[in-house]
N, C-alpha and C positions, 0 to 999 in steps of 0.2 A: 394224184396218180392212182391212189387206192380206189377212189370212186369210179374212175374210168375202167379199171380192171373188173370191178364188181358189175358195172353196167355191161361190159363186154361179155361177161359170163352169162348174165340173164338174157341179153339179146342174142347171143349165140345159140343158147338153148331154144329160144323162140324161133330163130331162123331155121335151125335144124328140124324142129317139129313142123314148121310150115312146109319145108321141103319134103318131109316124110308124108305129110298129108296130101300134097299135090302129086308127088311121084307115084304113090300107091293108089291115088284116086279114092281116098278114104272119105266116108261121109262125116267124119269127126273133124271139127275145125283144128287148125294148127295150134291155137292157143290152149285147147283142152289137152292135146297131146303134149304140149310143152309143160303144162302143170303136172301131168303124170310123169313125164321124164324128169322134171326137177324134183318131184317127190322121191322118185326112185334113186336119183343121184344123191339126195340128202339122206335118205334112209340107209343106203349102202355106204355112206360116208365118203363117196368119191368127191363130193363137194361138201365142205363143212359149212355150218351156219355162218361163221364169221367171214367166209368168202363173199357172201352176198348181203350181209346184215345192213349196212348203211344205205345201200341203194334200195333194198326192199322196204326199209322204214320210210324212206323218202317217197317211194311210189305209193305206198299205202296211205301215208298222210296226205298226199295230194290226189287221191283217187277221184275225188269229186270233179276235178278239172277234166277228166277223161269223158265225162258225160255232157259237157258243155256243147260240143258239136252236134250230138244227137238231139239235145233239147232245142238247139237253134234250128235244126232241120225240121223238127216237128212244128215249131212255131212258123217257120217259113212256108210250110206246106199246109197250113191250117185250113185254107179254103177247101182243099180236097178232103180234109179229115173232119170238118165240122159236123157232117151228118153222122159220123161214127164216133163222136166224143164219148157218149154214154157207154156204149159197148167197150170202147177202148179203156176207159177209166175203170169200168167194172172188171175187166180182165186183168188189168194191172194190179188192182187191189186184191183180187182173188189170188193171183200168182204170188204177190208179196206174202200173203198169209201162208200159202202152201210152202213157199221157200223158207219162211221163218220156222214153221213147224218141222219141216224135214231136216233143216239144219240143226235145230235144237235136239231133235230125236237122234240124229246120227251122232251128234257130239256126245250125248248121254250114252249111247251104245258103245262108242269108241272109248269113252272114259272107263266104262265097266270092263271092257276087254283089256285095256292097258293096266288097270288096277289088278286084275286077275293075273296078268303076266308078271307084274312086279311082285305080287305075293308069292308066285311060284319060284321066282329067282331067289327070294329070301328063304 
């Protein structure tokens, strides 16, 4: 029953964010709004980490399964993409590097900010 409640919390937040995105005709996808909404709810302690811990761990550990349909779609449509394979792979590699660098940089910046906040509290 605990897992069902946790899954209901996560999928409710996603559903609400999807409705917000469509209702206000925002250019931001519902999933991004959902992540921001979940962050705000966790930060303000409206939702505590233990409320979604088990389902979050399960979803993260099985994240690779979510890419299977996309991969199969690319393989299925290979005939249409074969002339564009080199630009496609080049863009993918370039974007992976950009994402890795920006994630590492933002993690370092946030770590410094949070360390300063902790020192100020002491």
